[in-house]
C-alpha positions as CSV (number, residue, x, y, z in Angstrom):
1,M,0.1,0.1,0.2
2,S,1.1,3.1,-1.0
3,A,1.7,6.2,1.6
4,S,-0.7,8.6,-0.3
5,T,-3.3,5.7,0.0
6,P,-5.7,6.1,3.2
7,K,-6.8,3.8,5.4
8,T,-9.0,0.9,4.3
9,T,-12.3,1.6,5.6
10,G,-14.1,-0.1,3.0
11,P,-16.1,-3.8,3.4
12,D,-14.1,-7.1,2.7
13,L,-13.8,-7.3,-1.1
14,A,-15.0,-10.8,-1.5
15,A,-17.9,-10.2,0.7
16,L,-18.3,-7.0,-1.2
17,M,-18.4,-8.6,-4.4
18,R,-20.5,-11.3,-3.4
19,I,-23.6,-8.7,-3.8
20,R,-25.5,-8.9,-6.3
21,S,-26.8,-5.6,-6.3
22,L,-24.3,-3.5,-8.4
23,E,-25.7,-0.5,-7.1
24,L,-25.4,-1.1,-3.1
25,R,-21.5,-2.5,-4.1
26,A,-20.8,1.2,-5.4
27,R,-22.3,2.9,-2.6
28,L,-20.9,1.1,-0.3
29,V,-17.2,1.5,-2.0
30,M,-18.1,5.1,-2.0
31,E,-18.8,5.2,1.5
32,G,-15.4,3.6,2.6
33,F,-13.5,5.6,0.2
34,S,-15.1,8.8,1.0
35,K,-14.3,8.3,5.3
36,G,-10.6,7.7,3.9
37,M,-10.7,10.7,1.3
38,H,-9.5,14.4,1.9
39,R,-12.3,16.7,1.0
40,S,-10.2,18.9,-1.3
41,L,-10.0,15.9,-3.4
42,Q,-13.6,16.2,-4.4
43,H,-12.7,19.6,-5.9
44,G,-9.3,18.3,-7.1
45,F,-11.1,16.0,-10.1
46,S,-10.9,18.6,-12.7
47,A,-7.4,19.1,-14.2
48,E,-7.6,23.0,-16.1
49,F,-7.4,26.3,-14.5
50,S,-10.4,28.4,-15.8
51,E,-11.3,31.6,-13.7
52,Y,-11.3,32.9,-10.2
53,R,-14.2,33.4,-8.4
54,Q,-14.8,35.6,-4.7
55,Y,-13.9,33.5,-1.8
56,V,-17.2,32.5,0.2
57,N,-17.5,31.0,3.6
58,G,-16.7,27.1,3.0
59,D,-14.4,27.4,0.1
60,D,-11.4,25.3,0.6
61,P,-8.7,27.7,1.5
62,R,-5.8,25.5,-0.4
63,F,-7.6,27.3,-3.6
64,I,-7.2,30.3,-2.7
65,D,-4.8,32.8,-4.6
66,W,-2.4,34.3,-2.7
67,K,-0.9,36.4,-5.4
68,V,-4.1,37.9,-6.2
69,M,-4.7,38.8,-2.5
70,A,-1.3,40.7,-2.2
71,R,-2.0,42.6,-5.2
72,S,-6.0,43.6,-5.1
73,D,-6.4,43.1,-1.2
74,R,-9.4,40.7,-1.8
75,C,-10.0,36.8,-1.4
76,Y,-10.5,35.0,-4.3
77,V,-10.4,31.2,-4.8
78,K,-9.6,29.8,-8.3
79,K,-12.1,27.5,-10.6
80,F,-11.5,24.9,-13.2
81,E,-12.8,24.5,-16.1
82,E,-14.7,21.2,-15.6
83,E,-15.4,21.7,-12.2
84,T,-19.2,22.3,-13.4
85,N,-19.4,20.9,-16.8
86,L,-17.1,18.1,-16.5
87,R,-18.5,15.1,-19.3
88,C,-17.0,11.8,-18.7
89,Q,-17.3,8.9,-21.0
90,L,-17.0,5.4,-19.3
91,L,-16.2,2.1,-21.7
92,M,-16.4,-0.9,-20.8
93,D,-14.7,-4.1,-22.6
94,V,-17.1,-7.0,-22.3
95,S,-15.4,-9.3,-24.7
96,A,-14.6,-12.9,-23.7
97,S,-11.4,-12.6,-21.6
98,M,-13.2,-10.3,-19.2
99,A,-15.0,-13.5,-17.8
100,Y,-12.2,-14.7,-16.4
101,G,-11.4,-14.3,-12.3
102,S,-9.9,-16.6,-10.0
103,K,-11.3,-14.9,-6.8
104,G,-14.8,-15.9,-7.2
105,Y,-15.9,-13.2,-9.2
106,S,-14.8,-12.0,-13.1
107,K,-12.6,-8.9,-14.2
108,L,-15.8,-7.5,-15.6
109,D,-17.9,-7.7,-12.2
110,Y,-14.6,-6.0,-10.6
111,A,-14.6,-3.1,-13.6
112,A,-17.9,-2.8,-13.6
113,T,-18.0,-2.0,-9.7
114,L,-15.0,0.4,-10.2
115,A,-17.0,2.3,-13.1
116,A,-20.5,2.6,-11.2
117,T,-18.7,4.1,-8.5
118,L,-16.8,6.6,-10.2
119,A,-20.4,7.8,-11.7
120,L,-21.7,8.0,-8.1
121,F,-18.6,10.3,-7.3
122,L,-18.8,12.6,-10.9
123,R,-22.8,12.6,-10.2
124,E,-22.3,13.8,-6.6
125,Q,-19.8,16.5,-7.9
126,G,-22.6,17.5,-10.4
127,D,-20.8,16.1,-13.6
128,A,-22.0,14.0,-16.3
129,A,-21.6,10.6,-17.0
130,G,-22.5,8.0,-19.6
131,I,-21.7,4.2,-20.6
132,T,-20.3,2.4,-23.7
133,L,-20.0,-1.2,-24.1
134,F,-17.8,-2.9,-26.4
135,D,-16.2,-5.9,-27.7
136,E,-15.1,-5.6,-31.4
137,R,-18.0,-3.3,-31.7
138,V,-19.9,-0.5,-29.8
139,L,-23.0,-2.8,-28.3
140,E,-24.5,-0.3,-26.0
141,H,-23.5,3.6,-25.8
142,L,-25.5,5.8,-23.0
143,P,-24.1,9.6,-23.9
144,A,-22.9,11.8,-21.2
145,Q,-25.6,13.4,-20.0
146,G,-26.3,15.3,-16.1
147,R,-29.9,14.6,-15.9
148,A,-32.2,13.0,-13.0
149,G,-32.1,9.4,-13.1
150,Q,-28.8,9.2,-15.4
151,W,-26.7,7.0,-12.9
152,H,-29.5,4.6,-12.4
153,A,-29.7,4.3,-16.5
154,L,-26.0,3.7,-16.2
155,L,-26.1,1.4,-13.8
156,L,-29.0,-0.8,-15.8
157,H,-26.5,-0.9,-18.4
158,L,-23.6,-2.4,-16.2
159,Q,-25.8,-4.7,-14.5
160,K,-27.5,-6.0,-17.4
161,A,-23.8,-6.6,-19.1
162,H,-22.5,-9.5,-19.8
163,T,-19.4,-10.7,-21.6
164,T,-19.8,-11.9,-25.2
165,S,-17.9,-14.7,-27.3
166,R,-15.8,-12.5,-29.1
167,G,-12.6,-10.8,-28.9
168,T,-11.7,-7.1,-27.6
169,G,-11.3,-5.1,-30.8
170,T,-10.6,-1.4,-30.7
171,R,-10.3,0.0,-34.2
172,F,-14.0,0.1,-34.6
173,P,-15.5,0.5,-31.2
174,L,-12.8,3.5,-30.7
175,R,-13.3,5.2,-34.2
176,A,-17.3,4.9,-33.5
177,L,-16.8,6.7,-30.5
178,G,-14.9,9.3,-32.2
179,E,-17.5,10.2,-34.0
180,M,-20.7,10.3,-31.6
181,I,-18.0,12.3,-29.2
182,R,-17.9,15.4,-30.8
183,R,-16.9,18.2,-27.8
184,R,-14.1,17.6,-25.7
185,A,-14.8,14.7,-23.0
186,L,-12.5,12.5,-20.4
187,L,-13.0,9.0,-21.6
188,V,-12.0,6.2,-19.3
189,M,-11.3,2.8,-20.5
190,F,-12.0,-0.4,-18.6
191,S,-10.6,-3.5,-20.6
192,D,-7.6,-6.4,-19.6
193,F,-6.1,-4.8,-23.5
194,L,-5.0,-8.7,-24.2
195,T,-5.5,-7.5,-27.6
196,P,-2.7,-6.5,-30.0
197,L,-1.6,-3.0,-29.7
198,D,-1.0,-1.6,-33.1
199,E,-5.1,-0.4,-33.5
200,L,-4.8,0.8,-30.3
201,E,-2.5,2.9,-30.6
202,R,-3.5,4.6,-33.7
203,E,-7.2,4.9,-32.3
204,L,-5.7,6.5,-29.0
205,G,-3.7,9.1,-31.4
206,L,-6.7,10.2,-33.0
207,L,-8.8,10.5,-30.0
208,T,-6.3,12.6,-28.0
209,A,-5.8,14.6,-31.0
210,M,-9.5,15.5,-30.8
211,Q,-8.4,17.1,-27.4
212,H,-10.6,13.8,-25.4
213,D,-8.8,13.5,-22.3
214,V,-8.1,9.5,-22.1
215,V,-7.5,7.5,-19.0
216,I,-6.9,3.6,-19.4
217,F,-7.9,0.6,-16.4
218,Q,-5.9,-2.3,-17.5
219,V,-7.7,-4.8,-15.1
220,M,-6.0,-8.0,-14.5
221,D,-6.5,-11.0,-12.4
222,P,-3.6,-11.6,-10.1
223,A,-3.4,-15.1,-11.3
224,E,-2.5,-13.8,-14.8
225,L,-0.1,-11.6,-13.7
226,E,1.6,-14.3,-11.4
227,F,0.9,-17.0,-12.8
228,P,0.9,-19.1,-9.8
229,F,-0.4,-22.6,-11.3
230,E,1.6,-25.8,-10.2
231,E,-0.4,-28.7,-11.6
232,S,-0.5,-29.9,-15.3
233,A,-3.9,-28.9,-17.0
234,A,-5.2,-28.1,-20.2
235,F,-5.2,-23.9,-20.2
236,A,-7.9,-22.3,-22.8
237,D,-7.7,-19.3,-24.8
238,S,-11.3,-17.6,-23.8
239,E,-11.4,-15.4,-26.9
240,S,-10.0,-18.0,-29.4
241,G,-11.8,-21.3,-27.7
242,K,-8.2,-23.1,-28.3
243,K,-6.8,-25.4,-25.3
244,L,-3.4,-26.6,-24.8
245,L,-2.2,-28.8,-22.3
246,L,0.7,-27.3,-20.4
247,E,3.0,-28.2,-17.6
248,P,3.4,-24.8,-15.8
249,S,6.9,-24.8,-14.3
250,M,8.2,-25.2,-18.2
251,V,6.2,-22.5,-19.5
252,R,6.0,-19.7,-16.2
253,K,8.9,-18.1,-17.4
254,N,8.3,-17.7,-21.1
255,Y,4.6,-16.7,-20.0
256,L,5.8,-13.8,-17.6
257,A,8.3,-12.3,-19.7
258,K,5.7,-12.2,-22.7
259,L,3.4,-10.7,-20.3
260,Q,5.9,-8.1,-18.8
261,A,6.7,-7.0,-22.6
262,H,3.0,-6.5,-23.7
263,L,2.7,-4.5,-20.6
264,E,5.3,-2.3,-20.8
265,R,4.3,-1.9,-24.8
266,L,0.8,-0.5,-23.4
267,R,2.6,1.7,-20.8
268,K,4.9,3.3,-23.3
269,L,2.2,3.4,-26.3
270,C,0.3,5.7,-23.6
271,D,2.9,7.8,-22.7
272,R,3.5,8.3,-26.2
273,H,0.2,9.9,-27.0
274,G,-0.6,11.8,-23.1
275,V,-2.8,9.1,-21.9
276,E,-2.9,7.9,-18.1
277,Y,-2.4,4.5,-17.5
278,R,-3.2,2.4,-14.4
279,L,-2.6,-1.3,-13.7
280,I,-5.8,-2.5,-11.7
281,R,-5.3,-5.6,-10.0
282,T,-8.8,-7.1,-9.1
283,D,-7.8,-8.3,-5.8
284,R,-7.1,-4.7,-4.6
285,P,-9.7,-2.9,-2.7
286,L,-11.6,-0.8,-4.9
287,E,-11.7,2.3,-2.5
288,E,-7.6,2.4,-2.8
289,D,-7.9,2.4,-6.4
290,L,-10.1,5.0,-6.6
291,F,-7.9,7.1,-4.2
292,D,-5.0,6.8,-6.0
293,F,-6.8,7.8,-9.2
294,L,-8.3,10.9,-7.7
295,S,-5.0,11.6,-6.5
296,A,-3.5,11.8,-9.2
297,R,-6.1,14.1,-11.1
298,R,-5.6,16.5,-8.3
299,N,-1.8,16.7,-8.6
300,L,-2.9,18.0,-12.0
301,T,-5.0,20.5,-10.9
302,G,-3.7,24.3,-11.3
303,R,-1.1,23.1,-14.1
304,H,-1.4,22.1,-17.7
305,R,-1.3,18.7,-18.7
306,A,1.4,17.0,-20.7
307,R,0.2,17.6,-24.2
308,P,0.4,14.3,-26.4
309,R,3.5,13.4,-27.7
310,H,3.3,11.9,-30.8
311,A,5.1,8.6,-32.1
312,A,8.5,9.7,-34.4
C-alpha cells in the first residue's frame, strides 16, 4: 500500500463482490472511499484552471490564490474549467476474456463496480457520466448527461452487461466513439487490453488529437499477473477457445516475460499519446484504486497537463 493510500474503511472485498446489487456495491465502496478521502479531492478532479471567483465561507483555503489577494486585497479562489461541466464517458470491455476471475468474481464484475462508483462520485460533483459497452464493436452507448436518473440508467446498462464470445477490438469501437462524441470529454476505458496494440495506438492517437482526455484502466486478475499454477492442466484461450495441455513450471518464465513485454509496450504507447495508464489488480480494494486515481488527477490541478507526444 502506497503512502498516499488512505486507511481502508470499506467492506471486505470478497464479501463486497458477493453482493448482487451493483448499486449497493457502488454505494459501499463510495462510503468507504469518502471516509478516507481528504475533502479537497472532491474539488481536484478537474484539471485545467478556468477563472477566479470570490471566496465564500466554506471554500477550501487550499484554492485561495494568495498572489491575487496580495495585489488586489481581495480573496479569490481558483475555479477549474470542468468543475461544473465535466463530461465523462466510461468505456467497458465486455469481450470473452473479461469473464475470467480466480477470486470468485470476474474482471467484468470488478470493473463494473469500479465504473459505477466513479459515476456515483461524478454525479455527486454535479458532473455528467455515460457508458459504452464494447467488444469488437460498440454494443450499447448511453451518452454522458447530467439529467436526473442518469446514474441509475448507467447502472442498468452495467448490471445487465455480460461478456460475449468475441475478442477485444479497439479499431471500430474507438473510431465510432470518436464520431459520436464531438465535444471534448474525459474517456475512461476499462479493459484487460489482451489484444494487439497497433490498432489501439492508432485510435488513441486520433482521440487525443481530438483533445479528448483519455484514461486507461487495465484490469488484470492476480493469477494472470503471477501465473501461480503448479499442476499440469489444459489452459484455454477464453477468446479463441483453443486449449493447450501445459506443464506450468515449463512455461511460467516465458509467459511472464511475454506478459511484462506486453504491459510495458502498452504503458509506453500511453505515455507517447499523453494517455493516463493505470494497472488495476482485481484483488485490491476498489476504494484504494479510486483514491489513487483521484489523487493523481488532483496533482494535475493548477497546471497544464502534458500534451500528447506523438510517435516519431
